[in-house]
C-alpha positions in Angstrom: 133.4 97.7 240.2 131.1 98.7 237.4 128.2 101.0 237.8 125.3 101.6 235.4 123.4 104.8 234.6 120.7 105.6 236.4 123.4 104.2 238.6 124.8 107.0 240.4 121.6 108.2 241.8 122.7 105.0 243.2 125.0 105.7 245.9 122.9 108.1 247.9 120.8 106.1 250.2 123.6 104.2 252.0 126.5 105.3 249.7 128.5 102.2 250.3 126.5 100.4 247.7 124.3 101.3 244.7 120.6 101.8 245.1 117.9 100.8 242.8 117.8 102.7 239.5 115.4 105.6 239.3 112.2 104.8 237.4 112.3 105.9 233.8 110.6 109.2 233.1 109.6 111.0 229.9 112.5 113.3 229.0 112.3 117.0 229.8 108.8 116.9 231.2 107.2 118.3 234.3 104.5 116.4 236.1 102.3 117.5 239.0 103.6 116.9 242.5 100.8 114.5 243.3 101.4 112.3 240.2 105.2 111.8 239.7 105.0 108.9 237.4 102.6 110.3 234.8 102.6 113.2 232.4 99.3 115.1 232.3 98.0 117.0 229.3 98.8 120.2 231.2 102.5 119.4 231.6 104.7 122.5 231.8 106.5 121.7 228.6 107.4 118.9 226.2 110.6 117.3 224.7 110.2 118.6 221.1 113.0 121.1 221.3 115.6 118.7 222.7 114.6 115.9 220.4 114.7 118.2 217.3 118.2 119.4 218.3 119.4 115.8 218.7 118.4 114.9 215.2 121.1 117.3 213.8 123.9 115.5 215.7 125.2 112.0 216.1 123.9 109.8 218.9 126.4 109.3 221.6 128.1 105.9 222.0 129.0 104.1 225.3 130.4 100.6 225.2 132.3 98.4 227.7 134.7 96.0 225.9 136.4 93.8 228.5 138.6 96.2 230.4 138.2 99.2 228.1 135.4 101.7 227.8 134.6 103.4 224.6 132.8 106.8 224.9 132.0 109.0 221.9 129.9 112.1 222.1 127.4 113.6 219.8 130.1 115.6 218.1 132.0 112.4 217.1 134.9 113.0 219.6 135.8 109.6 221.0 137.8 108.2 223.9 139.0 104.7 224.9 139.6 104.4 228.7 141.3 101.4 230.3 140.8 101.1 234.1 140.8 98.1 236.4 137.4 97.0 237.7 137.2 98.4 241.3 141.0 98.3 241.9 143.7 100.9 241.5 146.4 100.6 238.9 147.3 102.2 235.6 144.8 104.3 233.8 145.1 104.5 230.0 143.1 107.1 228.0 143.3 107.6 224.2 141.2 110.3 222.8 140.8 111.7 219.3 138.7 114.4 217.6 136.7 113.6 214.4 138.1 114.2 210.9 141.0 112.9 209.0 143.5 115.0 210.9 141.6 115.1 214.2 143.8 115.9 217.3 144.9 112.9 219.3 146.1 112.4 222.9 147.3 109.5 225.0 147.5 109.7 228.8 149.0 107.0 231.0 148.8 107.6 234.8 148.0 106.3 238.2 146.1 107.5 241.3 149.4 107.7 243.2 151.5 109.8 240.9 153.0 110.1 237.4 154.8 106.8 236.4 158.3 106.8 235.1 158.7 105.8 231.4 161.7 103.6 232.3 159.4 101.6 234.7 157.0 100.5 232.0 156.7 96.7 231.5 154.6 94.7 229.0 153.7 91.3 230.4 156.5 91.7 232.9 159.2 92.6 230.5 160.9 96.0 230.1 160.1 97.7 226.8 162.8 100.2 225.7 160.6 101.3 222.8 158.1 102.6 225.3 160.7 104.2 227.5 162.2 106.3 224.7 158.9 107.8 223.5 158.8 111.6 223.9 156.6 111.5 227.0 155.4 114.8 228.5 154.9 114.7 232.2 151.6 116.2 233.5 152.0 116.0 237.2 148.7 117.9 237.8 147.0 114.8 236.3 149.5 112.3 237.5 150.0 111.1 233.9 152.5 110.7 231.1 151.2 112.3 227.9 151.7 111.8 224.1 150.2 114.2 221.6 151.9 113.4 218.3 150.0 110.9 216.2 153.1 109.0 215.1 154.1 108.5 218.8 150.6 107.3 219.7 150.7 104.9 216.8 154.1 103.6 218.0 152.7 103.0 221.5 149.6 101.1 220.1 151.8 99.0 217.8 154.0 98.0 220.7 151.4 97.2 223.4 148.4 96.2 221.2 149.1 92.4 221.4 150.1 92.4 225.0 148.0 91.2 227.9 149.2 93.4 230.8 150.9 96.8 231.1 152.6 97.8 234.3 154.7 100.5 235.8 157.4 98.5 237.6 157.8 94.8 238.4 156.3 92.8 241.2 152.7 92.1 242.3 152.3 95.6 243.8 153.3 97.5 240.7 150.4 99.6 239.2 149.1 97.6 236.3 146.3 97.5 233.7 144.8 94.6 231.8 144.9 95.3 228.0 142.0 93.0 227.3 139.6 94.9 225.0 142.1 97.6 223.8 142.2 96.4 220.2 138.4 96.1 220.1 138.0 99.5 221.6 140.3 101.1 219.0 138.6 99.3 216.2 135.2 100.5 217.4 136.4 104.1 217.5 137.9 103.8 214.0 134.5 102.4 212.8 132.4 105.0 214.6 134.5 107.9 213.2 134.5 106.3 209.8 138.3 106.2 209.5 138.8 102.4 208.9 141.5 101.7 206.3 142.8 105.2 206.3 146.4 106.0 207.2 145.2 107.6 210.5 143.2 104.6 211.7 144.4 103.3 215.1 143.4 99.6 214.7 143.0 99.0 211.0 145.1 101.5 208.9 145.1 101.4 205.2 145.4 103.5 202.0 141.9 104.9 201.9 141.9 108.7 201.5 141.8 110.5 204.9 139.7 113.2 203.2 136.8 110.7 203.3 136.7 110.8 207.1 133.8 113.1 208.1 134.5 116.1 210.3 132.5 117.1 213.4 128.7 117.5 212.9 127.0 120.6 214.0 126.2 120.6 217.7 122.7 121.4 219.0 122.2 125.0 220.3 120.5 125.6 223.6 119.3 129.0 224.7 119.7 130.4 228.2 117.0 132.6 229.7 118.1 136.0 231.0 118.9 136.4 234.7 115.7 136.5 236.8 114.8 138.8 239.6 116.4 137.8 242.9 114.7 135.6 245.5 115.1 136.7 249.1 116.2 134.2 251.8 112.8 134.6 253.5 111.0 133.8 250.2 113.2 130.9 249.5 112.5 129.4 252.9 108.8 129.9 252.5 108.9 128.3 249.1 110.7 125.1 250.2 108.2 124.6 253.0 105.2 125.1 250.7 106.6 122.9 247.9 107.6 120.1 250.3 104.0 119.9 251.5 102.7 119.7 247.9 105.3 117.1 247.1 104.2 114.6 249.7 102.8 112.0 247.3 105.8 112.4 245.0 108.2 111.8 247.9 106.4 108.7 248.9 106.3 107.4 245.3 110.1 107.9 245.1 110.6 106.1 248.4 112.3 109.2 249.9 113.5 109.3 253.5 111.2 110.9 256.0 112.3 114.1 257.8 112.6 112.1 261.1 114.8 109.3 259.7 118.4 110.3 260.6 119.2 113.5 258.8 116.4 116.0 258.7 115.9 116.1 254.9 114.2 119.5 255.1 117.6 121.1 255.9 118.7 120.1 252.4 115.8 121.7 250.5 116.7 124.8 248.4 114.9 127.3 246.2 116.3 129.5 243.4 114.8 132.2 241.2 113.8 130.8 237.8 112.1 133.6 236.0 110.0 136.6 237.0 107.0 134.5 238.0 108.6 131.1 239.0 111.2 129.5 241.3 113.1 126.2 241.0 112.8 124.2 244.2 114.8 121.2 245.2 113.1 118.9 247.7 115.7 116.5 249.3 114.9 112.8 249.0 117.9 110.8 250.1 121.1 111.9 251.8 124.3 110.1 252.8 128.0 110.7 253.5 129.0 112.5 250.4 125.9 113.3 248.3 122.2 114.2 248.5 119.6 113.5 245.8 116.5 115.6 245.3 113.3 116.0 243.4 113.0 119.2 241.4 109.9 121.3 241.1 108.9 124.5 239.4 106.5 126.6 241.5 104.9 130.0 241.3 106.8 132.4 243.5 103.9 132.6 246.0 104.5 128.9 246.6 101.5 127.5 244.6 101.3 125.3 241.6 104.3 123.1 242.2 105.0 120.9 239.2 107.6 118.1 239.0 110.6 118.7 236.7 112.3 115.7 235.1 115.2 117.0 232.9 116.0 115.0 229.8 118.9 112.5 229.4 121.1 112.2 226.4 119.1 111.3 223.3 120.0 108.0 221.8 122.4 106.9 224.6 122.1 103.1 225.2 118.8 103.1 223.2 117.0 105.2 225.9 116.5 108.9 226.7 115.1 108.5 230.2 115.1 111.7 232.2 116.5 112.4 235.6 113.8 111.6 238.1 116.3 112.4 240.9 119.1 115.0 240.8 122.2 114.4 242.9 124.1 117.2 244.5 121.8 119.5 242.5 122.6 123.1 242.1 121.2 126.0 240.0 123.0 129.2 238.8 120.4 131.8 237.9 122.8 134.1 236.2 123.6 131.5 233.5 120.3 129.5 233.8 122.3 126.4 234.5 121.0 123.4 236.4 123.7 120.9 237.4 123.8 117.3 238.7 126.9 115.5 239.9 126.6 111.9 241.1 129.5 109.9 242.4 129.5 106.2 241.7 131.5 106.0 245.0 133.1 108.4 247.3 136.4 108.7 245.4 134.4 110.1 242.4 136.5 108.0 240.0 133.2 107.0 238.4 129.8 108.5 238.1 128.0 111.0 236.0 127.7 114.8 235.6 125.1 116.8 233.7 124.1 120.4 233.0 120.9 121.8 231.6 120.0 125.3 230.5 116.6 126.9 231.2 115.4 128.6 228.1 112.4 130.3 229.6 110.1 127.3 229.2 112.0 124.1 229.6 115.4 122.7 230.7 117.5 121.6 227.7 120.4 119.2 228.1 123.6 121.2 227.6 126.4 118.7 228.7 126.6 115.1 229.9 129.6 113.0 231.0 129.7 109.5 232.5 132.1 106.8 233.5 130.5 103.6 234.8 133.6 101.7 235.8 135.3 102.6 239.0 139.0 102.0 238.8 141.1 105.0 239.9 140.5 107.5 237.1 140.9 111.2 238.2 138.0 112.4 240.3 135.1 113.7 238.2 137.1 113.2 235.0 134.3 111.4 233.1 134.2 111.1 229.3 131.9 113.6 227.6 128.9 112.1 225.8 126.8 115.2 225.0 127.9 118.7 224.1 126.0 121.8 222.9 126.6 125.4 222.0 124.8 127.9 224.3 123.3 131.2 223.1 121.6 134.0 225.1 
């Protein structure tokens, strides 16, 4: 089962299947409640800060290569993840930091518990070379772990030409297709510019490891100071006032009406944003395990509601579309952090998570992680695609 980003706003309407993708929006812009699909000249802020920060970092990379996903963030940290498409089995994750001597890690696990090294089979045949590797058990993550580069290289050399890795024999044994593994490792080598060096995973050679670039500088985002509190009475008044102003935006987004099943008004929320403004979530769709909302910035007296569409990761998949809908949205005024967590399905073994910092004028993307293939990965453990440093 593969899901695609704007995907995970996906699974809110009925939550057994994915909904239509949210319409693209200009990143980090605010539009009036009556015109959700346009950006007026009087928009609250623009995207210049986020775009400028992005230029100092590397664009994130997300690629599906048969049964392996490659995810590299804007700091050149990369991960190859092997999961079955929609079915449970083995989950293989290989991660490495940038630079000639960047830290490496391999994790091999299942949704049902940590596999035994002696049970590992390659194409149905026991492999003593795998069993004797110095595996470290991580029962909290239900995985076997290797951290030493030589051990990881030995694992890759042994399984790289195989077709199927399993933990046990028989049709019911947890297993993983290895289709795409070699291509995934080669792409990471290429992206991190370590091809033909001794530390390369897929194509090692004699090129000097010192030529492999280190991590680029990460963008810095600033967090606004904590705002004055908002009383429960004021928050309730704000949600009512903003929902009324948002009527056209809710219709444009094909949101559920308050009388359709769940009363959507009970999911609305308001938070203090700064001394003069509040952040208001107006619920749009709700289901068994998540709710999606439209976000608005409003004056604390309830007037002037303007739509907020936080930015997406610059350069990811050739687009930087913003988040027209926020799923399981929350806001922490003390840290000026807006968050979004969207499950691709109820198990949360796929989906996306994002955080933004409010800098006093705009929401800047601080962190983004995503896994589009659902196949038994640990809940919420999505590969990171965007990182920043935060300053007050």
